[in-house]
Backbone bond lengths (Angstrom), bond angles and torsions (degrees), N, CA, C in turn:
res aa  C-N    CA-C-N  psi(-1)  N-CA   C-N-CA  omega(-1)  CA-C   N-CA-C  phi
1 M - - - 1.465 - - 1.492 109.09 -
2 K 1.328 115.68 135.90 1.433 119.92 -179.75 1.526 111.04 -83.63
3 T 1.309 115.93 149.10 1.449 119.30 178.34 1.533 108.75 -89.73
4 V 1.287 117.31 171.29 1.466 121.67 -179.46 1.527 108.87 -66.06
5 N 1.292 119.12 -35.70 1.460 121.04 179.09 1.506 110.68 -65.64
6 D 1.327 118.17 -40.00 1.463 121.78 178.40 1.520 110.62 -65.28
7 I 1.298 117.92 -40.06 1.453 121.58 -179.84 1.506 111.79 -69.91
8 S 1.300 117.78 -38.75 1.476 121.20 -177.04 1.541 111.11 -68.53
9 K 1.302 117.38 -22.96 1.464 121.82 177.36 1.513 112.07 -76.88
10 Q 1.299 118.95 -15.20 1.460 122.38 -172.52 1.549 113.62 -95.61
11 N 1.295 119.02 3.98 1.456 123.49 -178.10 1.527 112.30 58.24
12 I 1.272 118.18 37.09 1.449 124.38 174.75 1.510 109.10 -105.22
13 P 1.294 119.88 127.62 1.486 120.42 -178.27 1.530 110.31 -65.14
14 L 1.310 115.17 140.78 1.487 121.40 -179.46 1.516 108.67 -97.07
15 V 1.323 116.71 59.30 1.462 123.10 -178.29 1.509 109.59 -126.34
16 A 1.320 115.66 131.02 1.453 121.02 174.50 1.535 108.29 -107.92
17 I 1.295 117.66 121.45 1.456 121.55 -177.84 1.544 108.14 -91.35
18 D 1.294 114.44 128.13 1.478 121.62 -178.97 1.545 109.37 -73.59
19 K 1.304 116.39 125.72 1.469 121.86 -176.90 1.519 112.59 -70.43
20 S 1.323 118.52 -17.93 1.446 120.81 178.23 1.526 112.56 -72.09
21 L 1.319 117.65 -9.90 1.463 121.40 177.93 1.548 111.51 -77.07
22 D 1.334 117.41 -14.95 1.460 120.70 -179.91 1.519 112.62 -60.18
23 K 1.293 117.98 -27.37 1.476 120.17 179.98 1.519 111.03 -68.94
24 L 1.330 119.10 -16.95 1.481 121.45 179.61 1.512 112.10 -98.74
25 R 1.299 116.92 5.16 1.501 119.87 -174.61 1.537 111.89 -60.74
26 D 1.297 119.44 -47.26 1.455 122.94 -175.57 1.531 114.26 -97.31
27 K 1.325 116.90 6.21 1.465 122.02 -179.02 1.518 109.25 -91.91
28 I 1.341 116.10 130.64 1.466 120.63 176.52 1.535 107.92 -86.49
29 M 1.310 117.64 116.70 1.421 123.02 -174.35 1.536 113.72 -82.07
30 F 1.320 116.99 -37.76 1.457 121.91 -177.70 1.533 110.47 -129.71
31 P 1.297 118.48 80.51 1.463 120.24 -174.37 1.531 113.06 -63.68
32 E 1.289 119.31 -33.35 1.467 121.32 179.08 1.521 110.33 -65.28
33 K 1.326 116.85 -44.85 1.472 118.52 -179.73 1.525 111.62 -68.98
34 L 1.314 116.61 -34.52 1.461 121.37 178.43 1.528 108.89 -64.55
35 E 1.322 117.78 -43.81 1.468 122.78 179.46 1.528 109.44 -62.26
36 K 1.349 118.40 -44.86 1.431 122.01 179.52 1.530 112.27 -63.91
37 A 1.317 115.55 -42.12 1.476 119.71 178.98 1.521 111.07 -64.17
38 N 1.316 116.57 -42.52 1.484 119.00 179.78 1.508 110.87 -64.46
39 K 1.330 117.87 -36.04 1.446 122.48 178.51 1.517 110.31 -65.26
40 V 1.323 117.00 -44.86 1.458 121.83 179.81 1.522 110.69 -63.43
41 L 1.337 115.63 -42.26 1.473 118.40 179.55 1.505 113.44 -68.79
42 S 1.298 117.18 -31.13 1.455 119.45 -178.44 1.540 111.36 -75.27
43 T 1.338 117.15 -25.94 1.466 119.35 -179.90 1.513 113.05 -100.56
44 A 1.329 118.77 -4.56 1.443 122.53 -178.71 1.521 110.23 -72.36
45 K 1.307 115.61 141.22 1.489 120.48 176.90 1.518 106.71 -106.50
46 L 1.319 115.15 133.07 1.457 120.50 178.43 1.531 109.27 -86.19
47 P 1.324 117.74 145.91 1.473 118.15 177.71 1.536 110.66 -69.57
48 K 1.337 114.01 152.43 1.442 118.78 -178.26 1.534 109.26 -69.65
49 N 1.321 115.14 143.36 1.454 120.10 -179.28 1.530 108.71 -82.16
50 K 1.325 117.85 111.67 1.463 122.92 -175.30 1.529 110.50 -77.42
51 H 1.321 119.42 -19.52 1.459 122.24 -174.74 1.512 113.17 -97.63
52 R 1.295 116.84 7.68 1.447 120.27 -178.39 1.526 108.57 -81.53
53 N 1.348 116.01 139.51 1.481 119.84 -178.15 1.525 110.08 -86.62
């Protein structure tokens, strides 16, 4: 068994993801905020790329 010090040296995240969260994957939690964010993104203008040839 590896110790915490051994694992932290390997650049592996020390996070365990709970499998019960999979049931929330396709569920929209905040539809009002999602609608507002989509509206802002659709009307936002991106800056011109100065480095494009």
